[in-house]
C-alpha positions as CSV (number, residue, x, y, z in Angstrom):
1,X,-47.9,-2.1,41.0
2,X,-46.2,-1.1,37.8
3,X,-48.3,-0.3,34.9
4,X,-48.5,-2.7,32.0
5,X,-47.0,-0.9,29.0
6,X,-46.4,-2.5,25.6
7,X,-43.5,-1.4,23.6
8,X,-44.3,-1.5,19.9
9,X,-41.8,-1.5,17.1
10,X,-43.7,0.7,14.7
11,X,-40.9,1.7,12.4
12,X,-38.8,-0.1,9.9
13,X,-35.1,0.3,9.9
14,X,-34.0,3.0,7.5
15,X,-31.0,2.7,5.2
16,X,-29.2,6.0,5.2
17,X,-25.9,7.2,3.7
18,X,-23.9,5.4,6.4
19,X,-25.4,2.1,5.3
20,X,-24.3,2.8,1.7
21,X,-20.8,3.7,2.8
22,X,-20.6,0.5,4.8
23,X,-21.6,-1.5,1.7
24,X,-19.1,0.3,-0.5
25,X,-16.4,-0.4,2.1
26,X,-17.3,-4.1,2.2
27,X,-17.1,-4.3,-1.6
28,X,-13.7,-2.5,-1.6
29,X,-12.3,-4.9,1.1
30,X,-13.5,-7.9,-0.9
31,X,-12.0,-6.6,-4.1
32,X,-8.7,-5.7,-2.4
33,X,-8.5,-9.2,-0.8
34,X,-9.0,-10.9,-4.1
35,X,-6.4,-8.8,-5.8
36,X,-3.9,-9.4,-2.9
37,X,-4.5,-13.2,-3.2
38,X,-4.0,-13.1,-7.0
39,X,-0.8,-11.2,-6.5
40,X,0.4,-13.5,-3.8
41,X,-0.4,-16.6,-5.8
42,X,2.1,-15.6,-8.5
43,X,5.0,-16.0,-6.1
44,X,4.2,-19.5,-4.8
45,X,7.3,-21.6,-4.7
46,X,9.6,-19.1,-6.4
47,X,12.7,-17.6,-4.9
48,X,12.9,-13.8,-5.2
49,X,15.3,-12.4,-7.8
50,X,18.2,-10.9,-5.8
51,X,20.7,-8.9,-7.7
52,X,24.3,-9.9,-7.2
53,X,26.2,-7.9,-4.7
54,X,28.8,-6.9,-7.2
55,X,26.2,-4.9,-9.1
56,X,25.8,-2.5,-6.2
57,X,28.6,0.1,-6.2
58,X,30.5,0.7,-3.0
59,X,30.5,4.3,-1.8
60,X,33.2,5.4,0.7
61,X,32.5,8.5,2.8
62,X,34.9,11.4,2.5
63,X,37.3,11.8,5.4
64,X,36.8,15.5,5.5
65,X,33.0,15.2,6.0
66,X,32.1,16.7,2.6
67,X,29.3,15.6,0.4
68,X,29.9,12.7,-1.9
69,X,29.1,13.6,-5.5
70,X,27.8,10.9,-7.8
71,X,30.1,9.9,-10.8
72,X,29.5,12.0,-13.8
73,X,29.0,10.3,-17.2
74,X,30.6,11.7,-20.3
75,X,27.1,12.3,-21.8
76,X,26.3,14.6,-18.9
77,X,29.5,16.6,-19.4
78,X,28.7,17.1,-23.1
79,X,25.2,18.4,-22.3
80,X,26.6,21.1,-19.9
81,X,29.0,22.5,-22.5
């Protein structure tokens, strides 16, 4: 027959560096979730501020395939001279 052997748990679980990293990660997740909730709660029931479409300038591509240069302000021209 099989021998009767007892398995004894003689050791106590050790907390090592990975346990500490796990605790730090848990705390970081909790803090991040709280901050996300606080940020989200500011937007409840409010419509987003959308700029009017007329504020966005229209840019037409060049027909010859060249690079479009942004408009130059008079202040920029004075600085170059």
